[in-house]
N, CA, C and O of each residue as an XYZ file, in Angstrom:
524
protein
N      31.542    -27.276     11.375
C      30.921    -27.898     11.693
C      29.670    -27.142     11.465
O      28.802    -27.366     10.622
N      29.736    -25.979     12.576
C      29.269    -24.722     12.657
C      28.400    -24.313     11.424
O      27.188    -24.479     11.288
N      29.253    -23.764     10.589
C      29.363    -22.798      9.324
C      28.435    -24.124      8.496
O      27.534    -23.852      7.702
N      28.713    -25.135      8.736
C      28.148    -26.353      7.684
C      26.028    -26.592      8.118
O      25.056    -27.034      7.505
N      26.265    -26.027      9.381
C      24.701    -26.215     10.158
C      24.210    -24.769      9.507
O      23.204    -24.819      8.799
N      24.848    -23.496      9.699
C      24.478    -22.158      9.339
C      23.581    -21.707      7.700
O      22.678    -20.991      7.267
N      25.113    -23.218      7.055
C      24.482    -22.903      6.037
C      23.625    -23.285      4.980
O      23.207    -22.752      3.952
N      23.429    -24.891      5.822
C      22.324    -25.522      5.611
C      20.691    -24.419      5.848
O      19.906    -24.003      4.996
N      20.701    -24.198      7.766
C      19.993    -23.360      7.426
C      19.400    -21.916      6.892
O      18.337    -21.319      6.727
N      20.691    -21.784      6.751
C      20.072    -20.611      5.581
C      19.597    -21.032      3.731
O      18.868    -20.340      3.019
N      20.108    -22.013      3.439
C      19.804    -22.721      2.225
C      18.404    -22.740      2.120
O      17.701    -22.131      1.313
N      17.786    -24.176      3.811
C      16.226    -24.582      4.157
C      15.671    -22.566      3.532
O      15.157    -22.186      2.480
N      16.047    -21.899      4.606
C      15.422    -21.253      4.343
C      14.745    -20.108      3.101
O      13.702    -19.487      2.890
N      16.175    -20.329      2.450
C      15.829    -19.776      0.963
C      15.044    -20.879      0.457
O      14.123    -20.510     -0.271
N      15.130    -21.997      0.614
C      14.394    -22.589     -0.467
C      12.571    -22.631     -0.265
O      11.697    -22.810     -1.112
N      12.470    -22.370      1.307
C      10.859    -22.372      1.421
C      10.685    -21.170      0.864
O       9.847    -21.191     -0.037
N      11.257    -19.951      1.109
C      10.549    -18.439      0.858
C      10.245    -18.442     -0.398
O       9.325    -17.855     -0.967
N      11.505    -19.509     -1.047
C      11.542    -19.477     -3.479
C      10.295    -19.995     -3.352
O       9.460    -19.402     -4.035
N       9.679    -21.373     -2.373
C       8.729    -21.836     -3.148
C       7.297    -21.209     -2.875
O       6.372    -21.045     -3.670
N       7.383    -20.895     -1.474
C       6.525    -20.364     -1.347
C       5.772    -19.016     -2.178
O       4.573    -18.736     -2.179
N       6.967    -18.252     -2.915
C       7.007    -16.852     -3.150
C       6.715    -17.655     -5.208
O       6.620    -16.888     -6.166
N       6.674    -18.484     -5.290
C       6.801    -19.267     -6.696
C       5.483    -20.307     -6.659
O       5.140    -20.813     -7.728
N       4.792    -20.608     -5.512
C       3.543    -21.064     -5.348
C       2.364    -19.868     -5.286
O       1.331    -19.917     -5.953
N       2.689    -18.870     -4.430
C       1.944    -17.827     -4.953
C       1.360    -17.115     -6.330
O       0.239    -16.853     -6.764
N       2.978    -16.913     -6.865
C       2.822    -16.732     -8.519
C       2.015    -17.842     -9.027
O       1.233    -17.458     -9.896
N       1.950    -19.066     -8.775
C       1.704    -19.548     -9.581
C      -0.120    -19.576     -9.474
O      -0.963    -19.495    -10.367
N      -0.251    -19.715     -8.086
C      -1.665    -19.770     -7.723
C      -2.588    -18.681     -8.415
O      -3.523    -18.953     -9.169
N      -2.040    -16.947     -7.913
C      -2.530    -16.196     -8.680
C      -2.575    -16.750    -10.017
O      -3.499    -17.538    -10.213
N      -1.903    -16.552    -10.844
C      -1.995    -16.999    -12.255
C      -3.054    -18.048    -12.532
O      -4.112    -17.738    -13.080
N      -2.819    -19.088    -12.217
C      -4.312    -20.117    -12.253
C      -5.393    -19.575    -11.908
O      -6.240    -19.528    -12.799
N      -5.727    -19.056    -10.717
C      -7.009    -18.484    -10.151
C      -7.087    -16.879    -11.723
O      -8.071    -16.456    -12.330
N      -5.849    -16.535    -11.810
C      -6.572    -15.501    -12.851
C      -7.066    -16.145    -14.327
O      -8.125    -15.868    -14.890
N      -6.244    -16.885    -14.713
C      -6.921    -18.157    -15.506
C      -8.709    -18.465    -15.683
O      -9.680    -18.421    -16.438
N      -8.428    -18.649    -14.929
C     -10.125    -19.440    -14.212
C     -10.934    -17.779    -14.660
O     -11.536    -17.444    -15.680
N     -10.645    -17.107    -13.533
C     -11.373    -15.840    -13.801
C     -10.936    -15.595    -15.511
O     -11.737    -16.060    -16.322
N     -10.310    -15.235    -15.789
C     -10.442    -15.145    -17.042
C     -11.759    -15.821    -18.521
O     -12.656    -15.394    -19.249
N     -11.171    -16.821    -18.271
C     -12.535    -17.750    -19.011
C     -13.602    -17.704    -18.376
O     -14.512    -17.338    -19.120
N     -14.130    -18.018    -16.742
C     -15.412    -17.314    -17.291
C     -16.419    -16.115    -17.510
O     -17.481    -16.093    -18.132
N     -15.624    -14.923    -16.665
C     -16.020    -13.498    -17.055
C     -14.925    -12.499    -17.404
O     -14.269    -11.718    -16.715
N     -14.947    -12.807    -18.811
C     -14.127    -11.744    -19.560
C     -13.825    -10.292    -19.771
O     -12.860     -9.650    -20.186
N     -15.296     -9.965    -19.221
C     -15.449     -9.369    -19.291
C     -14.919     -7.924    -17.801
O     -15.049     -6.700    -17.840
N     -14.297     -8.899    -16.606
C     -13.414     -8.556    -15.736
C     -12.030     -8.087    -15.865
O     -11.404     -7.296    -15.160
N     -11.591     -8.914    -17.190
C     -10.456     -9.126    -17.418
C     -10.110     -8.155    -18.217
O      -8.895     -7.970    -18.147
N     -10.712     -7.350    -19.052
C     -11.536     -5.868    -19.463
C     -11.006     -5.106    -18.613
O      -9.914     -4.623    -18.912
N     -11.855     -4.636    -16.780
C     -12.066     -4.062    -16.446
C     -10.381     -3.625    -15.388
O     -10.133     -2.635    -14.700
N      -9.398     -5.069    -15.750
C      -8.616     -5.448    -14.711
C      -7.410     -4.577    -15.823
O      -6.385     -4.057    -15.382
N      -7.725     -4.570    -17.017
C      -6.090     -3.669    -17.808
C      -6.727     -2.301    -18.038
O      -5.980     -1.325    -18.115
N      -8.467     -2.106    -18.190
C      -8.349     -0.489    -17.878
C      -7.496      0.146    -16.211
O      -7.076      1.270    -15.937
N      -7.508     -0.860    -15.563
C      -7.171     -0.110    -14.336
C      -5.470     -0.336    -13.798
O      -4.951      0.191    -12.814
N      -4.592     -1.638    -15.149
C      -3.505     -1.787    -14.696
C      -2.695     -0.528    -14.689
O      -1.971     -0.410    -13.700
N      -2.656      0.362    -15.499
C      -1.583      1.547    -15.300
C      -1.793      2.296    -14.450
O      -0.869      2.583    -13.689
N      -3.174      2.918    -14.269
C      -3.232      3.812    -12.426
C      -2.747      3.314    -11.248
O      -2.374      4.029    -10.318
N      -2.732      1.673    -11.248
C      -2.555      1.128    -10.717
C      -1.026      1.019    -10.286
O      -0.565      1.145     -9.152
N      -0.259      0.716    -11.654
C       0.960      0.685    -11.582
C       1.703      2.220    -11.018
O       2.361      2.201     -9.977
N       1.596      3.003    -11.494
C       1.428      4.385    -11.044
C       1.643      4.826     -9.452
O       2.624      5.273     -8.859
N      -0.166      4.396     -8.880
C      -0.115      4.541     -7.564
C       0.791      3.408     -7.510
O       1.860      3.899     -7.873
N       0.938      2.488     -7.330
C       1.589      1.019     -6.737
C       3.115      1.834     -6.331
O       3.796      1.845     -5.305
N       3.240      2.400     -7.498
C       5.257      3.292     -7.659
C       5.497      3.754     -6.575
O       6.467      3.538     -5.849
N       4.104      4.800     -6.328
C       4.103      6.197     -5.914
C       4.346      6.507     -4.993
O       5.092      7.375     -4.540
N       3.233      5.257     -4.308
C       2.775      4.994     -2.723
C       3.843      4.134     -1.944
O       3.970      4.094     -0.720
N       4.576      3.464     -2.871
C       5.523      2.587     -2.360
C       6.759      3.377     -2.275
O       7.534      3.200     -1.335
N       6.908      3.931     -2.869
C       8.346      4.754     -2.567
C       8.611      6.004     -1.691
O       9.671      6.601     -1.504
N       7.264      6.264     -1.162
C       6.565      7.266     -0.236
C       6.886      6.311      1.227
O       7.556      6.710      2.180
N       6.388      5.308      1.139
C       6.280      4.769      2.674
C       7.639      4.278      2.922
O       7.973      4.543      4.076
N       9.038      3.322      1.901
C       9.507      3.131      2.264
C      10.777      4.279      2.400
O      11.982      4.079      2.552
N       9.987      5.602      2.280
C      11.040      6.701      2.743
C      10.875      7.096      3.788
O      11.617      8.029      4.092
N      10.055      6.718      4.655
C       9.843      7.653      6.091
C       9.938      7.713      7.023
O       9.541      8.612      7.763
N      10.709      6.413      7.375
C      11.914      5.855      8.178
C      13.204      6.552      8.443
O      13.732      6.938      9.485
N      13.478      6.588      7.462
C      14.605      6.756      7.091
C      14.770      8.531      6.948
O      15.811      8.882      7.505
N      14.142      9.484      6.454
C      13.052     10.716      6.209
C      13.270     11.287      7.825
O      13.819     12.238      8.381
N      12.587     10.247      8.149
C      12.858     10.822     10.482
C      13.740     10.754     10.490
O      14.455     11.755     10.546
N      14.263      9.397     10.435
C      15.885      9.434     11.305
C      16.896     10.643     11.097
O      17.487     11.450     11.815
N      16.771     10.295      9.498
C      17.521     11.750      9.166
C      17.087     12.706      9.693
O      17.792     12.885     10.687
N      16.469     13.323      9.648
C      16.323     14.799     10.700
C      15.945     14.639     12.048
O      16.264     15.518     12.848
N      15.429     13.831     12.353
C      15.576     14.132     14.058
C      16.674     13.042     14.908
O      17.014     13.259     16.071
N      17.237     11.637     13.966
C      18.073     11.063     14.741
C      17.747     10.282     15.350
O      16.668     10.512     15.897
N      18.227      9.274     15.581
C      17.960      7.775     15.760
C      17.643      7.911     17.439
O      16.644      7.198     17.529
N      17.860      8.305     18.510
C      17.731      8.423     19.718
C      15.983      8.062     20.062
O      15.595      7.168     20.814
N      15.233      8.885     19.397
C      14.095      8.152     20.300
C      12.934      8.091     18.522
O      11.760      8.438     18.392
N      13.923      7.504     17.434
C      13.491      7.208     16.256
C      11.545      6.921     16.375
O      10.605      7.336     15.696
N      11.648      5.955     17.673
C       9.956      5.061     17.433
C       8.874      5.960     17.874
O       7.709      5.849     17.492
N       9.324      6.892     18.729
C       7.958      7.915     19.071
C       8.055      8.574     18.114
O       6.989      8.598     17.499
N       9.154      9.387     17.467
C       8.886     10.559     16.212
C       8.259      9.741     15.370
O       7.093      9.851     14.992
N       9.213      8.725     15.006
C       8.295      7.943     13.881
C       6.323      7.856     13.827
O       5.486      8.138     12.970
N       6.275      7.387     15.047
C       4.845      6.859     15.595
C       3.548      8.666     15.500
O       2.374      8.811     15.160
N       4.768      9.775     16.066
C       4.035     10.892     15.703
C       3.115     11.208     14.473
O       1.992     11.568     14.120
N       4.653     10.737     13.974
C       4.228     11.463     12.706
C       3.210     10.453     12.083
O       2.395     11.041     11.372
N       3.012      9.012     12.152
C       1.385      8.403     11.600
C       0.028      9.021     12.362
O      -1.157      8.780     12.129
N       0.341      9.479     12.876
C      -1.075      9.994     13.921
C      -1.632     10.666     12.912
O      -2.826     10.395     12.788
N      -1.034     11.784     11.801
C      -1.993     12.454     11.150
C      -2.448     10.876     10.343
O      -3.281     10.350     11.082
N      -2.232     10.144      9.337
C      -2.428      8.903      8.490
C      -3.424      8.200      8.939
O      -4.530      8.036      8.423
N      -2.997      7.778      9.938
C      -4.255      7.203     11.251
C      -5.246      7.859     11.177
O      -6.291      7.362     10.756
N      -5.182      8.807     11.467
C      -6.517      9.847     11.747
C      -7.101     10.020     10.098
O      -8.295      9.788     10.287
N      -7.059     10.103      9.634
C      -7.084     10.374      7.943
C      -7.658      9.761      7.577
O      -8.735     10.085      7.076
N      -7.018      7.997      7.676
C      -7.555      7.020      7.161
C      -8.722      6.178      7.631
O      -9.541      5.599      6.918
N      -8.643      6.217      9.235
C      -9.677      6.109     10.196
C     -11.199      7.330      9.838
O     -12.306      6.867      9.564
N     -10.968      8.673      9.909
C     -12.084      9.460      9.428
C     -12.579      9.607      7.687
O     -13.708      9.871      7.271
N     -11.499      9.377      6.992
C     -12.194      9.627      5.642
C     -13.249      8.836      5.428
O     -14.322      9.437      5.475
N     -13.316      7.489      5.169
C     -14.467      6.677      4.989
C     -15.641      7.316      5.778
O     -16.597      7.897      5.266
N     -15.349      7.051      7.567
C     -16.604      8.114      7.784
C     -17.727      9.450      6.937
O     -18.937      9.625      6.799
N     -16.244     10.274      6.473
C     -16.683     10.881      6.047
C     -17.840     11.594      4.635
O     -18.765     12.358      4.360
N     -16.628     10.374      4.026
C     -17.690     10.056      2.924
C     -18.443      9.616      2.985
O     -19.376     10.077      2.327
N     -18.708      8.306      3.850
C     -20.343      7.577      3.651
C     -21.035      8.808      4.439
O     -22.243      8.574      4.412
N     -20.832      9.826      5.019
C     -22.220     10.759      5.851
C     -22.221     11.730      4.085
O     -23.153     11.956      3.314
N     -21.061     12.009      4.025
C     -22.061     12.896      2.818
C     -22.456     12.528      1.619
O     -23.079     13.323      0.915
N     -22.108     11.054      1.122
C     -22.753      9.879      0.038
C     -24.586     10.011      1.067
O     -25.724     10.248      0.660
N     -24.242      9.832      1.922
C     -26.069      9.398      2.624
C     -26.629     10.450      2.050
O     -27.555     10.358      1.243
N     -25.709     12.339      2.712
C     -26.771     13.472      2.789
C     -26.737     13.698      0.940
O     -27.755     14.079      0.363
N     -25.812     13.489      0.395
C     -26.579     13.895     -0.932
C     -26.407     13.510     -2.103
O     -26.273     14.119     -3.164
N     -26.425     12.087     -1.745
C     -26.442     10.228     -2.611
C     -26.408     10.994     -3.478
O     -27.266     11.454     -4.232
N     -24.400     11.264     -3.254
C     -23.320     10.705     -4.572
C     -22.435     11.424     -4.340
O     -22.538     12.607     -4.015
N     -21.204     10.649     -4.511
C     -19.507     10.960     -4.017
C     -18.924     11.647     -4.417
O     -17.727     11.674     -4.130
N     -19.548     12.647     -5.377
C     -19.166     14.094     -6.067
C     -18.593     14.982     -4.541
O     -17.435     15.118     -4.148
N     -19.794     15.450     -3.960
C     -19.224     15.484     -2.605
C     -18.404     15.446     -2.109
O     -17.858     16.462     -1.677
N     -17.881     14.094     -1.922
C     -16.541     12.912     -1.234
C     -15.631     13.464     -1.896
O     -14.998     14.319     -1.277
N     -15.309     13.255     -3.054
C     -14.188     13.396     -4.295
C     -13.356     14.710     -4.163
O     -12.151     14.884     -4.342
N     -14.544     15.770     -3.722
C     -13.901     17.069     -3.745
C     -13.599     17.644     -2.705
O     -12.907     18.660     -2.631
N     -14.153     16.973     -1.699
C     -13.353     17.483     -0.303
C     -12.498     16.572      0.058
O     -11.785     16.735      1.048
N     -12.453     15.582     -0.629
C     -10.884     14.813     -0.661
C      -9.853     15.674     -1.412
O      -8.822     15.842     -0.761
N      -9.877     16.224     -2.548
C      -9.290     16.795     -3.530
C      -8.487     18.131     -2.804
O      -7.435     18.719     -3.052
N      -9.632     18.294     -1.706
C      -9.029     20.056     -1.351
C      -8.292     19.462     -0.168
O      -7.070     19.608     -0.142
N      -8.774     18.938      0.620
C      -8.027     18.343      1.948
C      -6.529     18.639      1.177
O      -5.746     19.568      1.378
N      -6.401     17.177     -0.047
C      -5.122     17.126     -0.404
C      -4.512     17.995     -0.802
O      -3.407     18.121     -0.273
N      -4.873     18.963     -1.845
C      -4.347     20.668     -2.052
C      -3.476     21.231     -0.981
O      -2.291     21.545     -1.086
N      -4.696     21.357      0.672
C      -4.567     21.812      1.328
C      -2.931     21.489      1.670
O      -2.139     22.430      1.729
N      -2.555     20.305      1.855
C      -1.702     19.758      2.615
C      -0.595     19.677      1.628
O       0.528     19.508      2.104
N      -0.692     19.752      0.541
C       0.572     19.994     -0.477
C       0.547     21.177     -0.517
O       1.323     21.243     -1.470
N       0.200     22.784     -0.187
C       0.532     23.664     -0.450
C       1.040     24.196      0.993
O       2.003     24.940      1.176
N       0.179     23.650      1.977
C       1.598     23.301      3.491
C       2.575     22.736      3.501
O       3.547     23.027      4.198
N       2.466     21.495      2.450
C       4.035     21.092      3.040
C       5.204     21.708      1.585
O       6.399     21.420      1.519
N       4.473     22.546      0.602
C       4.811     22.889     -0.277
C       6.024     24.183      0.279
O       6.654     24.836     -0.553
């Protein structure tokens, strides 16, 4: 009887997750179709951003999924949480400071060009230090 209860619980969870996933997809398709009918120029913009978004998604998703195993492999799992948290401080500080600095540069120069140049320079320095 215990096995049957566990199996039913598993199937119920699986069914709920599948219905949620399919419902979410159907919702996105429905709203996408409605937006496409009302605003065809929006669809052109989305199509032009599709390939860069896919490339960014695969690249960013891969690095995010590998961070924890890399930290565990390099430092062990005894203090994995602490070390993983310390490694994430730079990302957190950059995520907090980047928009502030970019906004300030835009306010001063009335253009995002300087913000992009500073961002590119910081990225190149980061690649150089890690390479």
